[in-house]
Backbone as a ProteinNet text record, in pm:
[ID]
protein_1_A
[PRIMARY]
MRPVFVIDVGKCVGCRACVAACVIEHGQVFTAARPKSVGRPQTVKLRTWVDWRESDMPARKFISSLCYHCENTPCQRVCPTGATYKTEEGVVLVDKELCIGCGYCIVACPYGSRYRPEPHEWREAEEAPLVKEAAAGEAYGGVMFKPPVPNKWAFRVDAVDKCTFCYHRYAGDGKLWTPACVEVCPTKSRMFGDLDDPSDPVAELVRSGKAKLARPDLGTGGRVYYVGL
[TERTIARY]
144.2	135.5	252.8	221	324.2	299.8	361.6	338	387.5	312.6	347.7	323.3	411	404.9	368.8	265.9	224.5	226.3	287.1	294.9	223.4	122.9	51.3	119.9	198.6	277.4	188.2	71.6	-18.2	-75.3	-74	-128.6	-22.7	105.1	212.1	231.4	232.4	248.6	386.1	473.6	609	619.8	527.5	528.4	640	690.7	799.1	759.7	630.5	587.4	640.8	652.7	705.8	851.5	928	1068.3	1078.3	998.1	999.7	956.9	853.7	805.1	911.3	983.7	1088.9	1200.9	1242.1	1350.2	1311.3	1191.6	1146.6	1125.2	1065.8	1037.5	1164.1	1272.2	1395.9	1496.4	1445.7	1529.1	1605	1558.4	1623.4	1518.3	1563.2	1470.5	1513.4	1417.5	1447.2	1463.3	1567.7	1584.9	1626	1636.7	1678.8	1818.2	1902	2038.6	2047.3	1943.1	1944.5	1810.1	1782	1648.8	1623.2	1726.2	1706.1	1713.9	1685.9	1685.8	1827.7	1916.6	2054.3	2057.3	2133.1	2143.9	2063.5	1953	1875.1	1848.3	1953	1934.3	1874	1896.4	1845.9	1724.4	1672.6	1560.3	1431.4	1399.6	1288	1341.8	1348.8	1398.8	1285.4	1278.8	1180.4	1252.6	1228.3	1287.1	1179.7	1216.3	1122.9	1146.5	1042.9	1051.7	966.7	1027.7	957.5	948.7	826.9	803.8	754.3	832.1	797.1	741.5	722.7	695.4	557	458.1	320.9	269.5	334.1	286.8	400.3	371.6	470.9	483.6	384.9	388	438.3	529.3	585.6	486.7	492.1	414.7	510.6	489.9	582.4	529.7	617.4	583.6	689.3	642.4	733.3	738.2	856.7	872.5	948.1	881.8	941.4	1012.3	1133.9	1213.3	1259.2	1250.2	1292.3	1347.1	1381	1427	1312.9	1343.2	1238.9	1212.2	1288.9	1269.3	1254.7	1361.7	1363.8	1333.9	1273.3	1256.9	1391.7	1462.5	1596.5	1693.5	1750.7	1821.2	1972.1	2020.3	2165.7	2242.5	2180.7	2248.2	2273.1	2177.4	2190.4	2297.9	2309.4	2406	2550.2	2576.8	2715.8	2755.4	2660.9	2692.2	2780.5	2901.4	2994.5	2964.1	2881.3	2855.7	2713.7	2629.2	2489.9	2408.3	2459.6	2386.4	2257.7	2261.5	2141.1	2061.2	1936.3	1853.2	1709.6	1630	1490.8	1400.7	1297.4	1204.3	1108.5	1028.7	929.6	829.8	809.1	713.3	775.8	907.3	974	1032.6	1040.8	1099.9	1250.9	1327.6	1473.3	1524.8	1603	1652.6	1803.4	1860	2003.1	2020.5	2091.7	2125.6	2244.6	2220.4	2324.5	2439.1	2413.4	2519.8	2616.8	2567.5	2651.3	2716	2656	2707.3	2843.6	2940.3	3075.4	3100.4	2998.6	3012.1	3102.7	3116.4	3207.3	3157.9	3026	2970.5	2944.7	2966.4	2940.9	2794.9	2703.8	2561.3	2524.4	2592.7	2567	2600	2712	2753.4	2660.5	2616.5	2534.7	2392.7	2340.4	2201.6	2186.1	2105	2089.4	2003.2	1940.2	1850.5	1911.7	2031.2	2093.5	2018.4	1962.1	1873.8	1942	2073	2145.9	2252.9	2289.5	2386.2	2444.9	2552.4	2609.8	2558.8	2502.2	2456.7	2572.2	2543.6	2645.1	2651.5	2771.3	2782.2	2718	2656.9	2592.6	2646.5	2649.5	2700.9	2615.5	2482.5	2397.2	2405.9	2472.3	2482.6	2563.6	2655	2732.7	2708.1	2614.8	2594	2473.4	2454.8	2343.5	2208.9	2212.4	2087.5	2015.5	2086.6	2027.9	1896.8	1885.7	1756.5	1644.2	1676.5	1573.8	1527.9	1620	1583.3	1482.7	1504.8	1411.4	1273.5	1272.2	1145.1	1072.8	1148.5	1087.5	1024.7	1093.4	1040.5	916.2	897.4	777.5	666.9	690.7	588	577.6	684	674.6	762.4	832.9	921.4	914.2	982.4	986.4	846.8	756.6	622.8	535.8	575.6	498.5	539.7	521.6	554.4	430.2	447.7	333.7	257.8	321.4	257.4	336.3	276	345.1	357.2	479.1	494.5	418.8	342.3	260.7	341.8	463.8	547.8	686.3	759	895.2	985.7	1073.8	1169.6	1297	1375.1	1504.4	1608.1	1644.9	1733.6	1874.9	1929.7	2064.7	2151.9	2263.8	2354	2485.6	2493.5	2614.7	2621.7	2729.4	2744.5	2797.5	2873	2937.5	2844.7	2735.2	2644.7	2562.5	2538.2	2459.7	2313.6	2244.7	2104.3	2022	1890.5	1799.7	1656.2	1562	1420.4	1388.1	1310	1273.5	1124.2	1049.3	902.7	848.9	929.1	893	854.9	938.1	910.2	903.8	968.1	961.2	818.8	730.2	591	510	565.5	494.1	492.2	375.4	359.9	382.2	404.5	427.2	301.6	185.2	57.5	-8.7	65.5	9.1	-76.8	-92.2	-173.4	-84.6	-130.5	-53.5	-37.6	80	108.5	108.8	127.6	130.9	264.3	343.9	469	443	540.6	524.9	494.7	563.4	543.4	403.6	347.6	211.3	112.2	141.4	52.3	32.5	136.6	128.7	101.8	100	82.7	-53.1	-57.6	-185.3	-272.3	-212.6	-290.5	-314.7	-268.1	-282.7	-216.6	-107.9	-34.9	49.5	76.6	155	59.6	64.3	-30	44.8	-6.4	57.5	-48.8	-21.8	-121.7	-59.7	-144.4	-102.6	-140.1	-40.2	-64.5	-139.9	-135.5	-205.2	-351.2	-392.4	-531.4	-609.9	-701	-774	-864.9	-897	-986.2	-910.2	-778.2	-698.3	-695.7	-745.2	-748.5	-609.9	-512	-375.7	-316.6	-334	-284.9	-355	-480.3	-554.6	-494.3	-436.7	-369	-252.5	-185.6	-73.9	-126	-226.1	-278.9	-342.2	-401.9	-468.1	-370.7	-247.5	-149.2	-148.4	-235.3	-236.7	-110.8	-61.3	63.4	174.4	287.2	395.2	528.4	619.4	755.8	824.1	914.6	985.3	1082.6	1155.1	1256.6	1245.4	1143.9	1132.3	1247.6	1314.1	1424.8	1545.1	1553.3	1666.8	1655	1536.3	1517.5	1521.5	1508.3	1514	1376.9	1269.5	1137.9	1130.6	1038.8	1032.6	893.4	883.5	756.7	713.6	777	737.7	690.5	567.8	507	461.6	444.5	405.7	282.6	196.7	84.6	114.6	107.8	127.4	271.2	362	503.9	536
22230.7	22202.7	22115.4	22010.5	21922.7	21908.6	21992.3	21985.8	21854.7	21805.7	21680.9	21696	21636.1	21645.3	21507.9	21500	21374.4	21389.5	21292.7	21292.8	21169.7	21190.3	21080.2	21052.6	20946.5	20914.4	20888.8	20831.4	20800.1	20921.2	21036	21158.2	21244.2	21219.3	21302.1	21270.3	21375.5	21357.8	21403.1	21440.2	21479.3	21611.6	21703.8	21832.7	21925.2	21899.3	21977.4	22120.2	22143.9	22274.5	22297	22189.3	22201.3	22246.1	22196.6	22235.9	22384.6	22429.2	22570.8	22659.4	22616.6	22695.9	22710.1	22602.2	22604.6	22699.7	22692.7	22779	22925.5	22958.9	23097.7	23147.7	23064.3	23104	23140.6	23072.5	23093	23179.7	23265.4	23372.6	23343.8	23249.3	23222.7	23226.1	23229.6	23236.4	23139.4	23103.9	23027	23123.6	23106.6	23183.9	23087.8	23138.8	23053.9	22998	23076.8	23032.2	22943.5	22945.2	22866.6	22796.3	22695.9	22636	22538.8	22490.6	22389.4	22450.9	22369.6	22418	22420.7	22486.9	22498	22576.5	22527.4	22597.2	22533.1	22467.7	22394.5	22253.5	22179.2	22050.7	21942.1	21947.1	21841.9	21884.4	22001.6	22048.5	21977.8	21976.9	21898.6	21816.1	21684.7	21597.1	21509.6	21492.2	21403	21286.9	21167.4	21047.9	20973.2	20918	20840.3	20691.2	20622.2	20479.9	20404.6	20315.3	20235.9	20092.5	20040.4	19906.4	19815.3	19710.7	19614.6	19484.5	19479.2	19350.8	19295.2	19379.6	19331.5	19311.6	19370.7	19354.9	19387.2	19370.3	19402.4	19553.1	19627.3	19772.1	19831.4	19926.3	19980.6	20067.3	20060.3	20148.9	20255.3	20377.5	20484.7	20565.7	20586.2	20668.5	20777	20894.5	21004.4	21018	21001	21000.6	21125.9	21209.6	21334	21309.8	21361	21343	21479.1	21497.9	21623.6	21594.1	21694.9	21672.5	21610.6	21506.9	21434.8	21492.5	21592.1	21656.6	21549.6	21473.4	21354.3	21386.8	21290.6	21299.9	21273.4	21173.9	21140.6	21191.9	21310	21383.3	21357.5	21273.8	21251.6	21376.5	21462.2	21585.1	21678.3	21684.3	21772.6	21722.7	21592.3	21535.3	21562.6	21568	21583.8	21728.6	21821	21961.8	22018.8	22064.6	22111	22249.6	22326.3	22464	22486.6	22384.9	22402.9	22475.3	22481.4	22550.9	22477.5	22344.9	22266.5	22255.1	22295	22293.4	22259	22233.3	22196.5	22298.4	22343.8	22440.1	22370	22448.4	22391.4	22303.6	22332.7	22255.4	22128.9	22110.6	21991.8	22007.4	22130.9	22156.6	22172.5	22099.3	22104	22213.7	22306.9	22421	22436.2	22525.1	22555.8	22705.5	22740.6	22880.3	22914	22993.6	23023.1	23105.7	23173.6	23251.7	23163.4	23050.7	22960.5	22851.7	22822.4	22713.8	22752.2	22660.8	22685.1	22604.2	22532.1	22457.9	22336.9	22278.1	22163.4	22040	22028.6	21917.1	21791	21794.7	21675.8	21631.4	21727.1	21694	21633.3	21676.2	21620.1	21471.8	21437.3	21297.4	21218.7	21279.8	21209.7	21184.2	21267.9	21252.6	21125.9	21030.3	20905.5	20919.3	21034.4	21056.2	21143.3	21195.1	21282	21411.4	21465.1	21581	21714.4	21711.9	21835.7	21856.8	21980.3	22011.2	22149.7	22175.1	22309.8	22379.2	22497.5	22569.6	22597.9	22589.1	22622.1	22773.9	22828.9	22974.8	23020	23136.4	23192.7	23332.5	23367.5	23498.5	23609.7	23585.5	23693.2	23712.9	23620.4	23639.1	23762.9	23803.1	23923.5	24028.6	24006.2	24099.1	24188.3	24286	24379.3	24311.9	24190	24120.7	24075.5	24069.9	24018.1	24087.2	24221.2	24282.8	24237.2	24213.6	24166	24026.9	23946.2	23812.7	23819.7	23913.2	23929.6	23972.1	24061.5	24106.3	23991.5	23910.5	23798.6	23701.4	23678	23585.2	23640.8	23770.8	23831.3	23846.1	23794	23797	23928.7	24008.5	24143.7	24164.8	24062.9	24077.9	23953.7	23959.9	23848.9	23807.4	23903.9	23873.2	23804.8	23806.5	23739.1	23593.7	23536.8	23397.2	23325	23201.3	23116	23158.7	23221.9	23262.6	23376.3	23440.5	23546.8	23504.9	23491.3	23451.6	23545.9	23493.3	23578.3	23658.1	23614.5	23686.7	23702.4	23806.3	23823.6	23708.9	23670.1	23565.4	23628.2	23546.6	23592.1	23551.9	23645.6	23612.6	23587.6	23473.1	23436.3	23418.8	23488.3	23479.1	23411.1	23352.1	23280.3	23148.9	23127.8	23008	22891.6	22919.8	22812.9	22743.4	22804.4	22744.5	22633.6	22528	22414.3	22455.2	22398.8	22431.2	22302.8	22317.9	22204.5	22254.9	22162.4	22196.9	22246.5	22353.4	22413.2	22401.8	22330.4	22330.4	22471.9	22562	22704.1	22763.9	22736	22780.2	22932.6	23002.5	23148.8	23200.1	23114	23153.3	23144.3	23079	23062.7	23195.9	23238.9	23369.5	23363	23242.9	23230.5	23237.3	23222.9	23235.1	23100.7	22992.3	22860.3	22806.8	22883.3	22839.3	22778.1	22669.2	22599	22685	22680.1	22753.9	22656.8	22710.4	22627.8	22645.6	22539.8	22550.6	22583.4	22645.1	22688.9	22573.2	22460.9	22347.5	22290	22291.8	22243.9	22338.4	22466	22568.8	22555.5	22513.5	22513.4	22375.6	22269.9	22134.5	22121.9	22096	22096.2	21974.9	21864.7	21742.9	21719.1	21810.3	21799	21672.1	21633	21517	21551.4	21678.2	21725.3	21788.6	21739.3	21783.5	21816.4	21914	21960.6	21969.1	21907.8	21907.8	21916.2	21903.2	21915.2	21787.2	21715.8	21590.8	21611.7	21731.6	21760.1	21797.6	21810.1	21845.8	21718.1	21676.6	21551.4	21551.6	21669.9	21678.8	21701.4	21704.2	21730.8	21607.2	21617	21499	21449.9	21540.7	21499.7	21417.7	21466.2	21393.2	21259.4	21251.7	21126.5	21019.3	21060	20963.6	20897.5	20974.1	20920.3	20832.4	20882.7	20807.9	20675.8	20673.3	20551.5	20450	20492.7	20402.3	20401.8	20481.3	20488.1	20556.4	20652.4	20720.2	20662.4	20630.9	20563	20634.8	20613.6	20663.6	20590	20659	20596.8	20489.6	20515.8	20422	20408.3	20339.1	20321.4	20240.4	20162.1	20079.1	20161.4	20286.9	20370.6	20426.2	20420.2	20461	20610.6	20690.6	20836.4	20896.6	20822.8	20883.4	20995.1	21085.8	21198.7	21253.7	21362.1	21430.3	21424.5	21340.5	21325.3	21181.8	21167.8	21037	21023.1	20898.9	20871	20780.4	20807.9	20720.3	20654.9	20524	20452.6	20430.6	20441.9	20421.9	20272.9
4649	4505.8	4461.7	4385.9	4329.3	4178.3	4097.4	3952.8	3893.8	3796	3728.5	3579.8	3500.7	3354.7	3299.9	3216.1	3154.7	3003	2935.6	2789.4	2736.3	2652.8	2587.7	2454.3	2450.7	2331.3	2210.6	2232.7	2122.6	2052	2119.7	2059.5	1991.8	2021.7	1964.9	1817.4	1733.3	1588.6	1540.8	1633.6	1596.3	1524.7	1550.2	1480.2	1529	1649.8	1710.6	1747.2	1762.1	1812.5	1952.9	2030.1	2166.2	2164.4	2068.6	2056.7	2024.6	1928.1	1890	2006	2078.9	2191.6	2299.4	2325	2426.4	2387.8	2263.7	2216.1	2226	2181.5	2182.6	2325.2	2408.3	2546.9	2622.3	2588.8	2663.6	2589.1	2502	2449.4	2322.8	2240.9	2113.8	2003.5	1879.4	1767.4	1659	1572.8	1453.6	1336.8	1259.6	1138	1027.8	906.2	795.9	819.1	885.7	912.4	1035.8	1118.7	1240.9	1255.9	1171.4	1170.1	1282.4	1349.6	1452.4	1591.9	1690.9	1828.3	1883.5	1814.1	1859.1	1989.8	2086.3	2213.2	2323.4	2291.9	2391.3	2338.7	2303.5	2235.1	2322.1	2455.5	2541.7	2623.9	2599.9	2680.1	2641.3	2514.1	2462	2346.3	2364.4	2260.2	2208.8	2078.1	2019	1953	2001.8	1943	1865.4	1750.7	1670.2	1694.7	1737.1	1764.8	1663.6	1589.4	1488.9	1537.4	1551.1	1604.8	1493.1	1463.6	1359.9	1418.6	1548.6	1611.7	1583.1	1564.7	1556.5	1415.1	1316.3	1178.5	1083.2	952.2	851.5	830.4	878.9	866.9	999.1	992.2	1116.8	1192.1	1323.5	1410	1461	1420.5	1455	1572.8	1670.3	1785.4	1801.8	1841.8	1873.2	2024.8	2080.3	2224.7	2267.2	2343	2389.6	2521.9	2530.6	2652.1	2703.2	2833.8	2894.5	3033.9	3109.6	3246.4	3325.7	3404.2	3476.8	3615.3	3655.9	3785.4	3894.3	3908	3993.2	4139.6	4206.6	4351.5	4418.8	4368.9	4416	4311.1	4334.3	4228.5	4226.9	4137.3	4129.1	4088.1	4007.8	3964.7	4082.4	4173.6	4289.3	4384.9	4398.2	4491.4	4450.3	4319	4275	4251.2	4259.6	4231.9	4343.3	4311.5	4415.5	4470.7	4402	4445.3	4495.6	4485.6	4524.7	4420.4	4298.3	4192	4154.4	4159.2	4132.9	4261.8	4256.6	4376.3	4339.3	4440.2	4419	4488.7	4418	4475.2	4571.9	4641.2	4733.4	4659.5	4529.7	4450.6	4392	4412.6	4361.1	4222.6	4173.6	4042.5	4059	3979.7	3987.7	3894.7	3949.4	3873.3	3889.7	3808.5	3815.5	3838.4	3941.8	3965.9	3876.8	3772.7	3674.3	3733.2	3844.3	3906.3	3985.4	4034.3	4112.6	4027.7	3912.2	3827.7	3768.9	3782.4	3728.7	3602.1	3555.3	3430.9	3439.6	3558.1	3573.4	3499.2	3481.9	3405.9	3486.6	3618.3	3700.9	3689	3688.9	3681.6	3547.5	3441.7	3308.8	3307.1	3370	3377.4	3469.1	3578.8	3677.8	3629.9	3541.3	3496.4	3413.5	3456.9	3382.3	3256.8	3240.5	3127.5	3017.9	3041.1	2941.5	2921.1	3028.9	3017.1	3043.2	3069.6	3096.4	2990.5	2969.7	2864.6	2886.8	2815.9	2812.5	2686.9	2698.1	2578.7	2483.9	2356.2	2256.8	2241.1	2222.3	2205.9	2075.1	2079.5	1960.3	1934.8	1807.5	1773.2	1831.7	1846.6	1896	2046.6	2116.4	2260.9	2296.2	2209.5	2235.1	2130.6	2042.6	1931.2	1957.9	1868.4	1885.5	1859	1805.7	1775.1	1902.2	2014	2137.9	2175.8	2169.3	2202.1	2110.8	1982.2	1890.7	1927.5	1975.6	2020.6	2134.3	2226.2	2336.3	2283.8	2186.6	2130.7	2062.3	1989.1	1918.8	2016.7	2127	2226.7	2294.2	2288.2	2344.6	2240.2	2120.8	2018.2	1945.8	1945.4	1890.3	1767.7	1724.9	1609.1	1521.7	1408.3	1313	1267.8	1258.2	1211	1314	1439.6	1543.7	1555.8	1672.4	1696.1	1744.6	1786.1	1815.7	1941.1	2032.8	2156.2	2217.9	2313.1	2385	2531.6	2584.3	2724.1	2816.2	2910.3	2997.6	3097.8	3127.7	3222.9	3163	3201.6	3148.9	3191.2	3101.8	3133	3190.1	3258.3	3307	3204	3118.2	3007.5	3058.2	3021.9	3064.4	2941.8	2936.7	2823.4	2859.1	2979.2	3016.3	2940.9	2871	2789.2	2872.1	2978.7	3052.8	3151	3191.7	3289	3224.5	3298.9	3250.6	3239.4	3140.4	3118.1	3116.6	3131.4	3134	3127.9	3116	3123.7	3263.9	3271.6	3400.3	3430.8	3346.9	3357.5	3340.3	3280.7	3266.1	3402.3	3500.7	3638	3649.5	3556.3	3560.6	3538.4	3488.1	3470	3599.2	3698.7	3826.3	3900.2	3939.1	4004.9	4154.3	4207.8	4350.7	4434.3	4369.7	4440.9	4469.3	4445.7	4471.3	4358.9	4251.5	4138.4	4030.2	3972.2	3870	3745.8	3686	3563.8	3446	3324.3	3203.9	3132.7	3118	3042.6	2896.1	2832.5	2693.7	2600	2618.9	2527.6	2540.4	2660.6	2682.6	2616.1	2624.1	2570.6	2420.1	2347.7	2200.9	2141.5	2222.1	2167.4	2098.2	1966.4	1893.2	1922.2	1968.2	1993.9	2143	2225	2370.6	2423.8	2360.7	2410.2	2531.7	2549.7	2663.6	2764.3	2887.4	2990.4	3118.9	3191.3	3314.4	3421.9	3537.3	3642.4	3780.4	3881.7	4021.1	4094.6	4143.6	4214.8	4345.4	4400.4	4525.4	4504.7	4379.8	4349.6	4318.8	4405.9	4385.2	4262.8	4211.8	4096.2	3965	3970.3	3851	3761.5	3636.6	3547.8	3507.8	3502.4	3468.5	3582.9	3703.9	3820.1	3835.8	3795	3803.9	3713	3600.7	3513.7	3586.1	3671.6	3749.3	3862.6	3933.9	4048.1	4005	3886.8	3838.8	3781.3	3757.4	3698.6	3547.6	3484.6	3338	3284.9	3360.4	3325.3	3412.9	3350.8	3422.1	3399.1	3491.7	3475.1	3361.3	3292.3	3179.8	3227.4	3336.2	3385.7	3537.9	3586.1	3732.1	3790.4	3704.4	3752.1	3797.2	3755.6	3793.5	3935.6	3991.1	4129.4	4155.3	4051.8	4071.1	4099.3	4066.7	4073.2	3971	3990	3897.3	3881.9	3806.5	3784	3638	3557.7	3417.2	3395.4	3346	3325.7	3180.5	3137	2999.6	2995	2899	2866.8	2732.6	2727.7	2601.5	2561.8	2656.9	2624.6	2616.2
[MASK]
+++++++++++++++++++++++++++++++++++++++++++++++++++++++++++++++++++++++++++++++++++++++++++++++++++++++++++++++++++++++++++++++++++++++++++++++++++++++++++++++++++++++++++++++++++++++++++++++++++++++++++++++++++++++++++++++++++++

């Protein structure tokens, strides 16, 4: 199995449901005092691109950026402890127990997809259990979805974080899983497929050339492709 992520830029409306899903899935919540995705700022980023070239009226596109899970991984090469590693499926992850927070991988990543989580008051406060409940869809009046499998909650602030393709949802049975952001996307602009499956329509977008890498000139390869970029 080779999971691949495809984003159709033309279908994205900038609703940021993917941002909310990512924050909740990984153990954080939105409140009135914390309305933004504080703590996971580089995991799912939405950039607004305004194009004036073709007419007097701007053409606005929302471009989602996340970890590209490179084939040629500069972050892995510079990691001094081996904390950054690649799974058998090609998903690039960080072992939070081995990461010393040196930041070498943050500098090495050409996409700016890695970061240090910002400290939060609830990481050491009694609110932490409630955060876990909220992420499971059991508090704060319910949330957008309920994660199908328990997450591995990490409260270390010094360890580097990044998009994981929600690998914790993978059951290890060879069957493709669905990342949280893909699950909640209302326009289906975010798609997840298997490059090894000849009948997978998402993988076919890559094989046909309709979906392309954002920066092939960087030579990193990757598992995130775009349609209409």
